[in-house]
DRENKOL-275945 format. One record per residue (C-alpha): x, y, z; chain; residue in one letter. Coordinates in steps of 0.5 Angstrom, whole numbers. Example, Ala and Ser with C-alpha at 12.3 -4.5 7.8 and 13.67 -1.06 7.14 Angstrom:
pt u:25&v:-9&w:16&kette:A&rest:A
pt u:27&v:-2&w:14&kette:A&rest:S
***
This chain:
pt u:0&v:0&w:0&kette:A&rest:M
pt u:3&v:7&w:-2&kette:A&rest:P
pt u:4&v:12&w:3&kette:A&rest:F
pt u:-1&v:18&w:4&kette:A&rest:P
pt u:1&v:24&w:1&kette:A&rest:S
pt u:6&v:28&w:5&kette:A&rest:T
pt u:3&v:35&w:3&kette:A&rest:D
pt u:-1&v:35&w:9&kette:A&rest:E
pt u:4&v:33&w:14&kette:A&rest:S
pt u:9&v:38&w:11&kette:A&rest:S
pt u:5&v:43&w:12&kette:A&rest:N
pt u:3&v:41&w:19&kette:A&rest:A
pt u:10&v:40&w:21&kette:A&rest:Y
pt u:14&v:45&w:17&kette:A&rest:G
pt u:16&v:52&w:18&kette:A&rest:F
pt u:13&v:59&w:15&kette:A&rest:S
pt u:20&v:62&w:13&kette:A&rest:R
pt u:24&v:56&w:10&kette:A&rest:I
pt u:23&v:49&w:6&kette:A&rest:S
pt u:28&v:44&w:8&kette:A&rest:L
pt u:26&v:39&w:2&kette:A&rest:D
pt u:33&v:37&w:0&kette:A&rest:D
pt u:35&v:30&w:1&kette:A&rest:D
pt u:42&v:31&w:4&kette:A&rest:E
pt u:45&v:37&w:9&kette:A&rest:Y
pt u:51&v:38&w:12&kette:A&rest:E
pt u:51&v:41&w:19&kette:A&rest:V
pt u:58&v:44&w:21&kette:A&rest:K
pt u:60&v:47&w:28&kette:A&rest:Q
pt u:65&v:53&w:27&kette:A&rest:P
pt u:71&v:54&w:31&kette:A&rest:A
pt u:66&v:58&w:36&kette:A&rest:I
pt u:63&v:52&w:40&kette:A&rest:R
pt u:55&v:52&w:40&kette:A&rest:N
pt u:55&v:55&w:33&kette:A&rest:K
pt u:53&v:51&w:27&kette:A&rest:Y
pt u:52&v:52&w:20&kette:A&rest:V
pt u:48&v:48&w:16&kette:A&rest:V
pt u:49&v:47&w:8&kette:A&rest:R
pt u:44&v:43&w:3&kette:A&rest:D
pt u:47&v:38&w:-2&kette:A&rest:S
pt u:49&v:44&w:-7&kette:A&rest:T
pt u:53&v:47&w:-1&kette:A&rest:G
pt u:49&v:53&w:0&kette:A&rest:T
pt u:48&v:55&w:7&kette:A&rest:V
pt u:41&v:55&w:9&kette:A&rest:V
pt u:41&v:55&w:16&kette:A&rest:L
pt u:45&v:58&w:22&kette:A&rest:R
pt u:45&v:57&w:29&kette:A&rest:G
pt u:48&v:59&w:36&kette:A&rest:K
pt u:46&v:58&w:43&kette:A&rest:Q
pt u:44&v:64&w:47&kette:A&rest:K
pt u:48&v:65&w:52&kette:A&rest:M
pt u:46&v:66&w:60&kette:A&rest:F
pt u:40&v:63&w:59&kette:A&rest:K
pt u:36&v:59&w:65&kette:A&rest:M
pt u:34&v:55&w:59&kette:A&rest:K
pt u:38&v:52&w:53&kette:A&rest:E
pt u:36&v:56&w:47&kette:A&rest:E
pt u:38&v:55&w:40&kette:A&rest:F
pt u:35&v:60&w:35&kette:A&rest:P
pt u:36&v:58&w:28&kette:A&rest:F
pt u:36&v:63&w:22&kette:A&rest:V
pt u:37&v:64&w:14&kette:A&rest:T
pt u:44&v:66&w:11&kette:A&rest:D
pt u:40&v:73&w:11&kette:A&rest:D
pt u:39&v:73&w:19&kette:A&rest:D
pt u:32&v:72&w:18&kette:A&rest:E
pt u:30&v:67&w:24&kette:A&rest:E
pt u:26&v:61&w:22&kette:A&rest:V
pt u:26&v:57&w:29&kette:A&rest:F
pt u:28&v:56&w:36&kette:A&rest:T
pt u:30&v:50&w:40&kette:A&rest:V
pt u:28&v:51&w:47&kette:A&rest:K
pt u:29&v:46&w:53&kette:A&rest:A
pt u:23&v:45&w:57&kette:A&rest:G
pt u:26&v:45&w:64&kette:A&rest:G
pt u:31&v:50&w:67&kette:A&rest:I
pt u:38&v:48&w:65&kette:A&rest:M
pt u:36&v:41&w:62&kette:A&rest:D
pt u:41&v:36&w:61&kette:A&rest:V
pt u:36&v:31&w:58&kette:A&rest:A
pt u:29&v:32&w:57&kette:A&rest:G
pt u:24&v:35&w:52&kette:A&rest:N
pt u:26&v:41&w:47&kette:A&rest:Y
pt u:21&v:44&w:43&kette:A&rest:A
pt u:22&v:47&w:36&kette:A&rest:I
pt u:18&v:53&w:35&kette:A&rest:R
pt u:16&v:57&w:29&kette:A&rest:D
pt u:19&v:64&w:29&kette:A&rest:A
pt u:14&v:67&w:25&kette:A&rest:E
pt u:8&v:64&w:28&kette:A&rest:T
pt u:11&v:62&w:35&kette:A&rest:D
pt u:8&v:56&w:35&kette:A&rest:E
pt u:11&v:49&w:37&kette:A&rest:E
pt u:12&v:45&w:31&kette:A&rest:V
pt u:15&v:39&w:34&kette:A&rest:V
pt u:18&v:36&w:41&kette:A&rest:V
pt u:24&v:32&w:42&kette:A&rest:L
pt u:25&v:27&w:47&kette:A&rest:D
pt u:31&v:24&w:49&kette:A&rest:E
pt u:32&v:17&w:52&kette:A&rest:D
pt u:39&v:15&w:54&kette:A&rest:F
pt u:41&v:9&w:57&kette:A&rest:S
pt u:48&v:6&w:58&kette:A&rest:L
pt u:49&v:3&w:51&kette:A&rest:F
pt u:43&v:7&w:46&kette:A&rest:V
pt u:41&v:14&w:45&kette:A&rest:E
pt u:35&v:15&w:42&kette:A&rest:T
pt u:31&v:22&w:40&kette:A&rest:W
pt u:24&v:22&w:39&kette:A&rest:T
pt u:20&v:27&w:35&kette:A&rest:V
pt u:13&v:28&w:37&kette:A&rest:R
pt u:7&v:32&w:35&kette:A&rest:D
pt u:7&v:37&w:41&kette:A&rest:P
pt u:-1&v:37&w:42&kette:A&rest:E
pt u:-2&v:29&w:41&kette:A&rest:S
pt u:5&v:27&w:44&kette:A&rest:G
pt u:4&v:22&w:38&kette:A&rest:D
pt u:11&v:19&w:35&kette:A&rest:T
pt u:13&v:22&w:28&kette:A&rest:L
pt u:20&v:19&w:28&kette:A&rest:A
pt u:26&v:17&w:32&kette:A&rest:T
pt u:33&v:18&w:31&kette:A&rest:I
pt u:37&v:12&w:34&kette:A&rest:E
pt u:45&v:12&w:35&kette:A&rest:S
pt u:48&v:6&w:31&kette:A&rest:K
pt u:54&v:5&w:35&kette:A&rest:N
pt u:52&v:2&w:42&kette:A&rest:K
pt u:59&v:0&w:44&kette:A&rest:V
pt u:61&v:8&w:43&kette:A&rest:L
pt u:55&v:10&w:47&kette:A&rest:E
pt u:57&v:6&w:53&kette:A&rest:G
pt u:65&v:9&w:52&kette:A&rest:L
pt u:62&v:16&w:52&kette:A&rest:R
pt u:59&v:16&w:58&kette:A&rest:S
pt u:65&v:14&w:62&kette:A&rest:V
pt u:71&v:16&w:58&kette:A&rest:I
pt u:71&v:23&w:55&kette:A&rest:S
pt u:76&v:22&w:49&kette:A&rest:V
pt u:71&v:18&w:46&kette:A&rest:A
pt u:67&v:24&w:44&kette:A&rest:N
pt u:72&v:25&w:39&kette:A&rest:L
pt u:70&v:19&w:35&kette:A&rest:I
pt u:64&v:21&w:30&kette:A&rest:P
pt u:58&v:18&w:32&kette:A&rest:N
pt u:52&v:15&w:27&kette:A&rest:K
pt u:45&v:15&w:28&kette:A&rest:Y
pt u:39&v:12&w:24&kette:A&rest:E
pt u:32&v:15&w:23&kette:A&rest:I
pt u:26&v:11&w:23&kette:A&rest:F
pt u:19&v:13&w:22&kette:A&rest:D
pt u:13&v:11&w:27&kette:A&rest:A
pt u:13&v:4&w:25&kette:A&rest:D
pt u:20&v:3&w:25&kette:A&rest:G
pt u:22&v:3&w:18&kette:A&rest:A
pt u:28&v:6&w:15&kette:A&rest:H
pt u:28&v:14&w:13&kette:A&rest:V
pt u:35&v:16&w:13&kette:A&rest:G
pt u:42&v:17&w:17&kette:A&rest:D
pt u:46&v:22&w:21&kette:A&rest:I
pt u:53&v:20&w:20&kette:A&rest:T
pt u:59&v:24&w:24&kette:A&rest:G
pt u:66&v:25&w:20&kette:A&rest:Q
pt u:73&v:25&w:23&kette:A&rest:F
pt u:74&v:33&w:24&kette:A&rest:S
pt u:77&v:38&w:29&kette:A&rest:L
pt u:70&v:41&w:29&kette:A&rest:R
pt u:63&v:37&w:29&kette:A&rest:D
pt u:61&v:35&w:22&kette:A&rest:T
pt u:55&v:31&w:21&kette:A&rest:Y
pt u:52&v:29&w:14&kette:A&rest:T
pt u:44&v:28&w:15&kette:A&rest:V
pt u:41&v:24&w:9&kette:A&rest:T
pt u:34&v:23&w:8&kette:A&rest:I
pt u:33&v:16&w:4&kette:A&rest:D
pt u:26&v:16&w:4&kette:A&rest:N
pt u:21&v:21&w:8&kette:A&rest:A
pt u:15&v:17&w:7&kette:A&rest:G
pt u:10&v:20&w:11&kette:A&rest:N
pt u:15&v:23&w:16&kette:A&rest:V
pt u:15&v:30&w:16&kette:A&rest:P
pt u:22&v:32&w:13&kette:A&rest:R
pt u:23&v:39&w:15&kette:A&rest:E
pt u:21&v:37&w:23&kette:A&rest:A
pt u:26&v:31&w:22&kette:A&rest:V
pt u:32&v:35&w:19&kette:A&rest:V
pt u:31&v:41&w:24&kette:A&rest:A
pt u:32&v:36&w:29&kette:A&rest:A
pt u:38&v:32&w:26&kette:A&rest:A
pt u:41&v:39&w:25&kette:A&rest:C
pt u:41&v:41&w:33&kette:A&rest:V
pt u:42&v:34&w:35&kette:A&rest:L
pt u:50&v:35&w:36&kette:A&rest:D
pt u:48&v:42&w:40&kette:A&rest:A
pt u:43&v:38&w:45&kette:A&rest:L
pt u:48&v:32&w:46&kette:A&rest:E
pt u:53&v:37&w:48&kette:A&rest:N
pt u:49&v:41&w:53&kette:A&rest:N
***
């Protein structure tokens, strides 16, 4: 049975000021920590993000290359280390999706949820269970690039997030088959994954 049309889903979980409909994005952290640049498959900068300093709650606004604010990722609790984060549309000020982190010793999983119903839209799960275990006890393990797999609500493969060996955090986000998964929301979640992991 074919997937239902993604138009309604994309509208419901998209952003007012940008369309993230490419199949591949590069997320790179420049020399300044907690600052990010996102490029599409052509190398064009589509998003820039930087953590707001001195905030009681973690807050990461993302803007276009022309400095127009697109969305903000904000922690649900004061100084959240693990918990939920809301991705909020900058123009409408409405929550697009919520991210929940579920971390165990060997598996790290991020769940992308509908902000009202709480329904699972997608999950992002670390592939290297041994590496995740080492990260929790040996800080040098954080220098090893991580890999994640993106699944839809039924557990079907959607795409991957692959870390690269680099002095700066660099990830490639690949969407193989979005199906009925809201692509923009999942790409946005993947783009901020590194920022949330390191706070």
